[in-house]
Residue frames as qw, qx, qy, qz and C-alpha x, y, z in Angstrom:
[[0.084, 0.561, 0.713, -0.412, 311.33, -81.30, 18.36],
 [0.190, 0.520, 0.500, 0.666, 309.04, -79.40, 15.98],
 [0.011, -0.144, -0.275, 0.951, 307.86, -75.87, 16.66],
 [0.202, 0.631, 0.736, -0.140, 304.12, -75.19, 16.91],
 [0.042, -0.050, 0.277, 0.959, 302.94, -72.73, 14.29],
 [0.275, 0.557, 0.679, -0.391, 299.39, -71.41, 14.54],
 [0.110, 0.141, 0.548, 0.817, 297.92, -70.54, 11.15],
 [0.272, 0.463, 0.469, -0.702, 294.97, -68.15, 11.21],
 [0.009, 0.120, 0.725, 0.678, 292.35, -68.42, 8.49],
 [0.556, -0.009, 0.007, -0.831, 288.76, -67.60, 7.70],
 [0.540, -0.045, 0.780, -0.311, 286.27, -70.41, 8.16],
 [0.740, 0.454, -0.078, -0.490, 284.98, -70.87, 4.61],
 [0.944, 0.059, 0.301, 0.123, 285.81, -74.13, 2.80],
 [0.626, 0.697, -0.077, 0.341, 287.99, -72.20, 0.35],
 [0.124, -0.851, 0.391, -0.327, 289.89, -70.38, 3.11],
 [0.768, -0.428, 0.468, -0.090, 290.53, -73.66, 4.91],
 [0.901, 0.342, 0.160, 0.213, 291.74, -75.25, 1.67],
 [0.363, 0.819, -0.231, 0.379, 294.19, -72.36, 1.30],
 [0.460, -0.722, 0.451, -0.254, 295.34, -72.86, 4.89],
 [0.939, -0.089, 0.326, 0.063, 296.04, -76.52, 4.08],
 [0.713, 0.612, -0.038, 0.341, 298.20, -75.44, 1.14],
 [0.021, -0.843, 0.369, -0.391, 300.11, -73.11, 3.48],
 [0.754, -0.489, 0.406, -0.167, 300.46, -75.89, 6.08],
 [0.947, 0.211, 0.155, 0.188, 301.89, -78.25, 3.44],
 [0.490, 0.745, -0.180, 0.415, 304.43, -75.63, 2.40],
 [0.199, -0.765, 0.424, -0.443, 305.51, -74.97, 6.00],
 [0.914, -0.324, 0.193, -0.147, 305.39, -78.50, 7.40],
 [0.866, 0.367, -0.175, 0.291, 308.41, -79.47, 5.31],
 [0.215, 0.665, -0.415, 0.582, 310.45, -77.19, 7.55],
 [0.435, -0.051, -0.793, 0.424, 309.53, -79.16, 10.66],
 [0.300, -0.183, 0.258, -0.900, 306.77, -76.95, 12.00],
 [0.002, -0.365, -0.920, 0.142, 303.85, -78.57, 13.80],
 [0.133, -0.230, -0.303, -0.915, 300.77, -76.84, 12.39],
 [0.063, 0.497, 0.765, -0.405, 297.60, -75.81, 14.20],
 [0.020, 0.405, 0.474, 0.782, 294.86, -74.11, 12.17],
 [0.020, -0.417, -0.556, 0.719, 292.89, -71.40, 14.00],
 [0.116, 0.618, 0.633, 0.451, 289.58, -70.21, 12.54],
 [0.110, -0.328, -0.239, 0.907, 288.98, -66.45, 12.79],
 [0.250, 0.734, 0.630, 0.040, 285.60, -64.88, 11.91],
 [0.254, -0.037, 0.164, 0.952, 285.91, -61.73, 9.79],
 [0.298, 0.435, 0.251, -0.812, 283.47, -58.89, 9.18],
 [0.404, 0.296, -0.551, -0.667, 283.02, -60.03, 5.58],
 [0.264, -0.061, -0.960, -0.067, 281.99, -63.49, 6.75],
 [0.020, -0.379, -0.772, 0.510, 279.52, -62.41, 9.42],
 [0.287, 0.536, 0.160, -0.777, 277.84, -59.55, 7.50],
 [0.382, 0.141, 0.827, 0.388, 276.53, -61.70, 4.66],
 [0.256, 0.765, 0.591, 0.015, 273.62, -59.41, 3.84],
 [0.082, -0.860, 0.063, 0.499, 275.77, -56.28, 3.50],
 [0.716, 0.690, -0.009, 0.106, 276.95, -55.40, -0.03],
 [0.809, -0.050, -0.041, 0.585, 280.71, -55.71, -0.44],
 [0.302, 0.576, 0.058, 0.757, 281.05, -52.05, -1.39],
 [0.414, -0.778, -0.046, -0.471, 279.56, -51.03, 1.96],
 [0.880, -0.396, -0.164, 0.207, 281.87, -53.20, 4.07],
 [0.040, -0.951, 0.307, -0.003, 284.90, -51.09, 3.27],
 [0.511, 0.552, -0.642, 0.146, 288.58, -52.13, 3.17],
 [0.010, -0.362, 0.827, -0.430, 289.77, -54.96, 5.37],
 [0.776, -0.148, 0.008, -0.613, 286.43, -56.78, 5.45],
 [0.977, 0.024, -0.206, -0.056, 288.12, -60.16, 5.04],
 [0.672, 0.356, -0.416, 0.499, 291.52, -59.35, 6.53],
 [0.109, -0.679, 0.314, -0.654, 291.37, -57.02, 9.54],
 [0.826, -0.461, 0.119, -0.303, 290.19, -59.65, 12.04],
 [0.945, 0.084, -0.119, 0.293, 293.07, -61.93, 11.06],
 [0.399, 0.573, -0.265, 0.665, 295.50, -59.03, 11.38],
 [0.445, -0.664, 0.223, -0.558, 294.14, -58.19, 14.83],
 [0.960, -0.274, 0.032, -0.055, 294.59, -61.81, 15.93],
 [0.789, 0.331, -0.188, 0.482, 298.15, -61.73, 14.61],
 [0.094, 0.658, -0.272, 0.696, 298.99, -58.52, 16.46],
 [0.657, -0.559, 0.186, -0.470, 297.43, -59.92, 19.65],
 [0.035, -0.469, 0.875, -0.113, 299.63, -63.01, 19.47],
 [0.775, 0.048, 0.445, -0.446, 296.67, -65.36, 19.05],
 [0.906, 0.378, 0.168, 0.092, 298.10, -66.72, 15.76],
 [0.550, -0.485, 0.370, 0.571, 301.61, -66.81, 14.26],
 [0.128, -0.081, 0.622, 0.768, 300.82, -66.62, 10.54],
 [0.514, 0.498, 0.356, -0.601, 297.72, -65.21, 8.86],
 [0.354, 0.106, 0.791, 0.488, 296.72, -66.93, 5.62],
 [0.324, 0.612, 0.189, -0.696, 295.02, -64.51, 3.20],
 [0.600, 0.592, 0.437, 0.314, 293.76, -64.43, -0.33],
 [0.429, -0.143, 0.068, 0.889, 296.18, -61.77, -1.56],
 [0.003, 0.489, 0.447, 0.749, 293.34, -59.89, -3.29],
 [0.437, -0.763, -0.476, -0.033, 291.74, -59.24, 0.14],
 [0.540, -0.506, -0.103, 0.665, 294.76, -57.19, 1.26],
 [0.366, 0.786, 0.343, 0.360, 293.87, -53.92, -0.40],
 [0.131, -0.979, 0.042, -0.148, 295.52, -51.36, 1.89],
 [0.198, 0.691, -0.603, 0.347, 298.82, -50.62, 3.58],
 [0.672, -0.115, -0.695, 0.230, 300.22, -53.18, 5.99],
 [0.515, -0.830, -0.121, -0.176, 299.28, -52.40, 9.61],
 [0.036, 0.768, -0.557, 0.314, 302.22, -51.28, 11.73],
 [0.497, -0.423, 0.717, -0.245, 304.07, -54.30, 13.06],
 [0.826, 0.207, 0.518, -0.085, 302.95, -56.69, 10.31],
 [0.089, 0.580, -0.597, -0.548, 304.57, -57.76, 7.05],
 [0.904, 0.318, -0.036, -0.283, 303.86, -59.98, 4.06],
 [0.479, -0.568, 0.656, 0.130, 306.45, -62.69, 4.68],
 [0.281, -0.105, 0.883, 0.362, 305.60, -65.03, 1.81],
 [0.663, 0.354, -0.067, -0.656, 303.45, -65.62, -1.26],
 [0.695, 0.007, 0.717, 0.058, 302.71, -69.19, -2.33],
 [0.172, -0.052, 0.693, 0.698, 303.12, -69.98, -6.07],
 [0.429, 0.262, 0.069, -0.862, 300.24, -68.38, -7.91],
 [0.444, 0.317, 0.838, 0.023, 297.29, -70.39, -9.21],
 [0.227, 0.498, 0.594, 0.589, 295.05, -69.43, -12.16],
 [0.077, -0.260, -0.275, 0.922, 294.35, -65.67, -11.73],
 [0.166, -0.178, -0.534, -0.810, 291.43, -65.53, -14.19],
 [0.534, 0.082, 0.382, -0.749, 287.73, -65.05, -13.55],
 [0.034, 0.058, 0.969, 0.237, 285.45, -67.96, -14.42],
 [0.575, -0.057, -0.171, -0.798, 281.90, -68.19, -15.77],
 [0.146, 0.034, 0.961, -0.231, 279.84, -70.79, -13.93],
 [0.605, 0.402, 0.251, -0.640, 276.78, -71.61, -16.00],
 [0.826, 0.315, 0.467, 0.012, 275.73, -73.46, -19.14],
 [0.464, 0.868, -0.160, -0.072, 277.56, -71.14, -21.57],
 [0.887, -0.139, 0.185, 0.399, 280.88, -72.53, -22.81],
 [0.467, 0.184, 0.147, 0.852, 282.14, -69.25, -24.27],
 [0.007, 0.355, 0.249, -0.901, 281.43, -65.56, -23.83],
 [0.287, 0.071, -0.473, -0.830, 279.45, -65.53, -27.06],
 [0.374, -0.275, -0.866, -0.186, 277.14, -68.25, -25.73],
 [0.024, -0.300, -0.605, 0.738, 275.91, -66.16, -22.80],
 [0.155, 0.651, 0.716, 0.197, 272.24, -65.47, -23.59],
 [0.038, 0.480, 0.134, 0.866, 271.04, -61.98, -24.49],
 [0.448, -0.586, 0.050, -0.673, 269.85, -60.11, -21.36],
 [0.724, -0.118, -0.651, 0.197, 271.29, -62.86, -19.15],
 [0.526, -0.803, 0.070, -0.271, 271.12, -62.51, -15.37],
 [0.665, 0.355, -0.498, 0.429, 274.63, -62.65, -13.93],
 [0.674, -0.717, -0.174, 0.028, 275.50, -63.11, -10.27],
 [0.627, 0.182, -0.265, 0.710, 278.37, -61.02, -8.90],
 [0.326, -0.900, -0.247, 0.152, 278.93, -58.52, -6.11],
 [0.603, -0.253, 0.178, 0.735, 282.28, -57.38, -7.47],
 [0.187, 0.858, 0.052, -0.475, 282.40, -53.78, -8.69],
 [0.103, -0.522, 0.667, 0.523, 285.27, -54.72, -11.02],
 [0.259, 0.151, 0.920, 0.253, 283.47, -57.69, -12.59],
 [0.281, 0.729, 0.558, -0.281, 280.24, -55.72, -12.90],
 [0.139, 0.818, -0.166, -0.533, 281.91, -52.84, -14.74],
 [0.139, -0.377, 0.790, 0.463, 283.98, -55.12, -16.97],
 [0.291, 0.323, 0.894, 0.108, 280.98, -57.23, -17.98],
 [0.265, 0.808, 0.391, -0.352, 278.80, -54.18, -18.60],
 [0.029, 0.700, -0.410, -0.584, 281.52, -52.71, -20.82],
 [0.124, -0.155, 0.900, 0.388, 281.55, -55.93, -22.86],
 [0.156, -0.388, -0.843, -0.339, 277.82, -56.61, -22.82],
 [0.198, -0.124, 0.227, -0.946, 275.50, -53.74, -21.78],
 [0.651, -0.212, -0.442, -0.580, 272.53, -56.10, -22.16],
 [0.550, -0.102, -0.785, 0.266, 273.54, -58.19, -19.14],
 [0.499, -0.720, -0.067, -0.478, 271.71, -57.75, -15.82],
 [0.346, 0.316, -0.724, 0.507, 273.90, -57.91, -12.72],
 [0.716, -0.558, -0.273, -0.319, 272.44, -59.51, -9.61],
 [0.111, -0.668, 0.613, -0.407, 274.29, -59.15, -6.26],
 [0.915, -0.182, -0.358, -0.045, 275.33, -62.46, -4.68],
 [0.142, -0.709, 0.575, -0.383, 277.22, -62.94, -1.41],
 [0.905, -0.289, 0.252, -0.183, 278.51, -65.88, 0.61],
 [0.470, -0.440, 0.706, 0.296, 281.10, -68.58, 0.14],
 [0.137, 0.279, -0.734, -0.604, 281.72, -70.24, -3.21],
 [0.003, -0.255, -0.965, -0.065, 279.14, -72.99, -2.66],
 [0.141, 0.619, 0.541, -0.551, 276.49, -70.47, -1.59],
 [0.213, 0.581, -0.225, -0.752, 277.03, -68.31, -4.66],
 [0.103, 0.108, -0.881, -0.448, 276.90, -71.31, -6.97],
 [0.068, 0.406, 0.892, -0.188, 273.62, -72.38, -5.37],
 [0.191, 0.598, 0.263, -0.732, 272.12, -68.96, -6.10],
 [0.085, 0.135, -0.682, -0.714, 272.07, -69.79, -9.81],
 [0.228, -0.375, -0.859, -0.261, 268.87, -71.70, -9.14],
 [0.200, -0.602, -0.627, 0.452, 267.51, -69.84, -6.10],
 [0.016, 0.649, 0.043, -0.759, 267.93, -66.44, -7.81],
 [0.686, 0.615, 0.389, -0.006, 267.18, -67.63, -11.37],
 [0.077, -0.802, 0.400, 0.437, 270.60, -66.72, -12.71],
 [0.829, 0.529, -0.171, -0.067, 272.13, -67.69, -16.05],
 [0.793, 0.194, -0.348, 0.461, 275.52, -67.81, -14.40],
 [0.449, -0.882, 0.044, 0.131, 277.78, -66.48, -11.66],
 [0.568, 0.665, -0.330, 0.355, 281.31, -65.17, -12.04],
 [0.748, -0.649, 0.123, 0.068, 283.90, -66.37, -9.53],
 [0.022, -0.765, 0.631, 0.127, 287.68, -66.62, -9.24],
 [0.840, 0.265, -0.449, -0.153, 288.86, -69.70, -11.13],
 [0.290, 0.407, -0.766, 0.405, 291.55, -70.44, -8.54],
 [0.464, -0.210, 0.552, -0.661, 288.98, -70.84, -5.75],
 [0.892, 0.159, -0.013, -0.423, 286.97, -73.35, -7.75],
 [0.678, 0.425, -0.591, 0.099, 290.14, -75.26, -8.62],
 [0.054, 0.429, -0.731, 0.528, 291.32, -75.37, -5.01],
 [0.517, -0.071, 0.625, -0.581, 288.12, -76.90, -3.64],
 [0.253, 0.036, 0.945, 0.204, 287.52, -79.32, -6.47],
 [0.415, 0.643, 0.523, -0.374, 284.65, -77.44, -8.11],
 [0.058, -0.423, 0.492, 0.759, 286.38, -76.74, -11.41],
 [0.162, 0.292, 0.885, 0.326, 283.72, -78.83, -13.15],
 [0.112, 0.768, 0.516, -0.362, 281.31, -75.94, -12.47],
 [0.081, -0.597, 0.254, 0.757, 283.31, -73.72, -14.83],
 [0.691, 0.633, 0.337, -0.090, 281.81, -73.14, -18.27],
 [0.659, 0.546, -0.026, 0.516, 284.80, -71.09, -19.44],
 [0.528, -0.546, -0.121, 0.639, 287.57, -68.88, -18.08],
 [0.264, 0.957, 0.109, -0.053, 287.75, -65.23, -19.13],
 [0.711, 0.308, -0.070, 0.628, 291.05, -64.30, -20.84],
 [0.391, -0.561, -0.232, 0.691, 292.94, -61.65, -18.90],
 [0.152, 0.045, 0.354, 0.922, 292.78, -59.52, -22.05],
 [0.262, -0.544, -0.616, -0.507, 288.99, -59.55, -21.70],
 [0.534, -0.800, -0.136, -0.237, 288.65, -59.05, -17.93],
 [0.310, 0.555, -0.574, 0.516, 291.74, -57.88, -16.03],
 [0.663, -0.372, -0.631, 0.154, 291.94, -59.87, -12.77],
 [0.451, -0.884, -0.040, -0.118, 291.81, -58.35, -9.32],
 [0.169, 0.727, -0.582, 0.322, 295.18, -57.31, -7.93],
 [0.260, -0.401, 0.808, -0.345, 296.60, -60.40, -6.21],
 [0.873, 0.074, 0.110, -0.469, 293.96, -62.81, -7.53],
 [0.900, 0.265, -0.347, 0.010, 295.20, -66.39, -7.54],
 [0.416, 0.422, -0.603, 0.534, 297.88, -65.77, -4.90],
 [0.705, -0.616, -0.351, 0.022, 297.91, -66.80, -1.23],
 [0.168, 0.709, -0.364, 0.581, 299.73, -64.38, 1.10],
 [0.730, -0.386, -0.481, 0.295, 301.28, -65.37, 4.43],
 [0.045, -0.809, 0.112, -0.575, 301.42, -62.47, 6.87],
 [0.712, -0.281, -0.488, 0.419, 303.49, -62.40, 10.05],
 [0.324, -0.926, -0.048, 0.189, 304.58, -59.99, 12.72],
 [0.388, 0.818, -0.365, 0.219, 307.69, -57.98, 11.86],
 [0.209, -0.616, 0.718, -0.248, 310.64, -60.00, 13.13],
 [0.689, -0.041, 0.694, -0.204, 308.86, -63.33, 12.67],
 [0.600, 0.568, -0.297, -0.479, 309.23, -63.47, 8.90],
 [0.126, 0.417, -0.896, -0.090, 311.44, -66.58, 9.10],
 [0.498, 0.101, 0.776, -0.373, 308.37, -68.56, 10.15],
 [0.668, 0.570, 0.396, -0.266, 307.01, -68.26, 6.60],
 [0.199, 0.770, -0.395, -0.460, 309.74, -67.15, 4.19],
 [0.350, -0.203, 0.882, 0.242, 310.61, -70.73, 3.19],
 [0.464, 0.507, 0.726, -0.038, 307.27, -70.81, 1.34],
 [0.184, 0.776, -0.005, -0.604, 307.90, -67.60, -0.62],
 [0.678, 0.395, 0.491, 0.378, 307.73, -67.73, -4.42],
 [0.288, -0.392, 0.119, 0.866, 309.82, -64.88, -5.84],
 [0.044, 0.209, 0.600, 0.771, 307.90, -64.52, -9.11],
 [0.250, -0.687, -0.665, -0.152, 304.53, -64.39, -7.37],
 [0.372, -0.651, -0.267, 0.606, 305.85, -61.84, -4.88],
 [0.223, -0.184, 0.302, 0.908, 307.16, -59.60, -7.66],
 [0.077, -0.398, -0.677, -0.614, 303.89, -59.78, -9.58],
 [0.328, -0.720, -0.611, 0.031, 301.56, -59.17, -6.63],
 [0.361, -0.568, -0.167, 0.720, 303.59, -56.30, -5.20],
 [0.119, -0.011, 0.411, 0.904, 303.54, -54.58, -8.60],
 [0.204, -0.533, -0.700, -0.430, 299.78, -55.09, -8.91],
 [0.391, -0.711, -0.482, 0.332, 299.26, -53.72, -5.40],
 [0.324, -0.315, 0.064, 0.890, 301.43, -50.75, -6.33],
 [0.025, -0.257, -0.538, -0.802, 299.13, -49.88, -9.22],
 [0.350, -0.624, -0.636, -0.290, 295.81, -50.25, -7.42],
 [0.455, -0.612, -0.386, 0.519, 296.98, -48.54, -4.23],
 [0.233, -0.189, 0.148, 0.942, 298.23, -45.53, -6.21],
 [0.154, -0.334, -0.573, -0.733, 295.01, -45.33, -8.16],
 [0.309, 0.041, 0.544, -0.779, 292.79, -45.76, -5.12],
 [0.627, 0.015, -0.414, -0.660, 289.19, -46.47, -6.03],
 [0.143, 0.077, -0.969, 0.188, 288.33, -50.10, -5.35],
 [0.098, 0.410, 0.804, -0.419, 285.19, -49.66, -3.26],
 [0.296, 0.705, 0.271, -0.585, 283.80, -46.77, -5.34],
 [0.495, 0.707, -0.339, -0.374, 285.67, -46.92, -8.67],
 [0.981, 0.026, 0.183, 0.066, 286.66, -50.24, -10.28],
 [0.158, 0.806, -0.563, -0.093, 290.43, -50.65, -10.69],
 [0.978, -0.067, 0.192, 0.040, 292.51, -53.73, -11.51],
 [0.165, 0.782, -0.589, -0.120, 296.07, -54.74, -12.30],
 [0.972, -0.061, 0.226, 0.003, 297.76, -57.95, -13.34],
 [0.059, 0.770, -0.610, -0.179, 301.43, -58.82, -13.91],
 [0.958, 0.021, 0.286, -0.004, 302.83, -61.88, -15.65],
 [0.194, -0.611, 0.653, 0.404, 306.08, -63.17, -17.15],
 [0.844, 0.434, -0.003, -0.316, 305.75, -64.60, -20.66],
 [0.927, -0.038, 0.204, 0.312, 309.24, -66.09, -20.57],
 [0.581, 0.388, 0.105, 0.708, 310.95, -63.20, -22.31],
 [0.038, 0.329, -0.149, 0.932, 309.62, -60.12, -20.46],
 [0.002, -0.409, -0.736, 0.539, 307.28, -59.05, -17.70],
 [0.105, -0.478, -0.484, -0.726, 303.91, -57.56, -18.63],
 [0.031, -0.325, -0.618, 0.715, 301.83, -55.31, -16.38],
 [0.087, -0.541, -0.616, -0.565, 298.19, -54.55, -17.19],
 [0.011, -0.245, -0.481, 0.842, 296.37, -51.67, -15.55],
 [0.130, -0.477, -0.703, -0.512, 292.64, -50.96, -15.82],
 [0.067, 0.285, 0.493, -0.819, 290.19, -48.39, -14.45],
 [0.071, -0.413, -0.744, -0.520, 286.51, -47.96, -15.27],
 [0.422, -0.253, 0.107, -0.864, 283.37, -46.08, -14.44],
 [0.421, -0.051, 0.809, -0.407, 281.11, -48.26, -12.26],
 [0.734, 0.422, 0.310, -0.433, 278.62, -48.70, -15.12],
 [0.695, -0.015, 0.603, 0.392, 281.32, -49.78, -17.57],
 [0.484, 0.836, 0.258, -0.002, 280.56, -47.01, -20.08],
 [0.254, 0.884, -0.369, 0.134, 284.09, -45.62, -19.79],
 [0.913, -0.322, 0.150, 0.203, 287.06, -47.95, -19.40],
 [0.234, 0.861, -0.452, 0.012, 290.80, -47.31, -19.68],
 [0.949, -0.192, 0.210, 0.134, 293.36, -50.08, -20.08],
 [0.308, 0.831, -0.463, -0.013, 297.10, -49.96, -20.63],
 [0.973, -0.138, 0.059, 0.178, 299.90, -52.52, -20.78],
 [0.096, 0.874, -0.476, 0.010, 303.64, -52.12, -20.34],
 [0.974, 0.031, -0.146, 0.168, 306.54, -54.55, -20.67],
 [0.019, 0.852, -0.464, 0.241, 309.95, -54.61, -19.03],
 [0.454, 0.326, -0.792, 0.245, 312.58, -56.61, -17.18],
 [0.146, -0.177, -0.821, 0.523, 310.76, -56.47, -13.82],
 [0.133, -0.701, -0.649, -0.262, 307.12, -55.75, -12.93],
 [0.368, -0.684, -0.325, 0.540, 308.10, -53.23, -10.27],
 [0.255, -0.257, 0.249, 0.898, 309.64, -50.87, -12.82],
 [0.012, -0.353, -0.680, -0.643, 306.35, -50.80, -14.74],
 [0.155, -0.635, -0.680, 0.333, 304.13, -49.51, -11.93],
 [0.068, -0.588, -0.083, 0.802, 304.81, -45.79, -12.38],
 [0.052, 0.131, -0.581, -0.801, 304.49, -45.79, -16.20],
 [0.147, -0.410, -0.866, -0.248, 301.19, -47.69, -16.08],
 [0.148, -0.680, -0.553, 0.459, 299.70, -45.46, -13.40],
 [0.065, -0.466, 0.135, 0.872, 300.82, -42.32, -15.22],
 [0.083, -0.058, -0.722, -0.685, 299.25, -43.52, -18.49],
 [0.166, -0.536, -0.828, -0.022, 295.97, -44.48, -16.85],
 [0.138, -0.673, -0.372, 0.624, 295.68, -41.13, -15.06],
 [0.034, -0.385, 0.313, 0.867, 296.61, -39.11, -18.13],
 [0.117, -0.105, -0.800, -0.578, 294.16, -41.04, -20.32],
 [0.492, -0.414, -0.322, -0.695, 291.10, -40.15, -18.24],
 [0.623, -0.274, -0.699, 0.219, 291.62, -42.16, -15.09],
 [0.178, -0.036, -0.406, 0.895, 292.14, -39.04, -12.99],
 [0.407, -0.147, -0.135, -0.892, 288.67, -37.80, -13.97],
 [0.697, -0.233, -0.623, -0.266, 287.05, -41.18, -13.24],
 [0.533, -0.190, -0.642, 0.517, 288.63, -41.33, -9.80],
 [0.004, 0.040, -0.221, 0.974, 287.64, -37.74, -9.06],
 [0.522, -0.227, -0.344, -0.747, 284.01, -38.60, -9.77],
 [0.489, -0.186, -0.837, 0.162, 283.92, -41.25, -7.03],
 [0.483, -0.765, -0.265, -0.335, 281.48, -40.53, -4.16],
 [0.019, 0.634, -0.554, 0.539, 283.21, -39.18, -1.08]]
């Protein structure tokens, strides 16, 4: 007899697609899956800028449902889990990572084809700073909502393009909207981007650990180590990305002023991504990152 496992997820089409991926990974172990939709603050406050929502906008409601016993596993985009784990909860598994890069959705087929003074839709502080550092002529226009809503704003807001996570477009079959994907050397992805995290109550990890991908776990935990030590996020753009090239692990760290006029980027290589966290953070702070973080509004 199979055991019922209640998976909690946000209600957007992308979130539900991610929950289906989690269900497929767990069903092989004989669980009977029920998907439970949980409304988060980030979903209901569509008119509020992301920077004003604060940490946990897309995760805290799922974590509360998990702690209350209303769900057994919370399915998150790993990039939404920016802070420490709440007491009593743990990250039990990470599904194999998808494409972590950012994607341009518009007519341009390369970065050089983006028109001069183009209007670009994004509400991400990181993407805004990175794009302004590359192209000060670009005008950033805030866009909120699910993937489909943001894509639609290209016409309703007269945008030349919007920048979204490539993995989300791939997962819901909208990859044809992508004009090109930004190399990670050009725009460092958000910590955890491309990864799906399965969160459980402490002691219930065995309900999800079968789905854990060791390489993804190592990469995401290292990225989280960098961005959590740097802080910033809501007020100062920070990013980190780890990958294995087949011979060594690489860890990229990045911090910027919000307007993109000052950016700091460092890369380290080693046998494991975890051992690279401290060196990367130390280099970023010593190279001007400490001053950038100190300038953040209280």
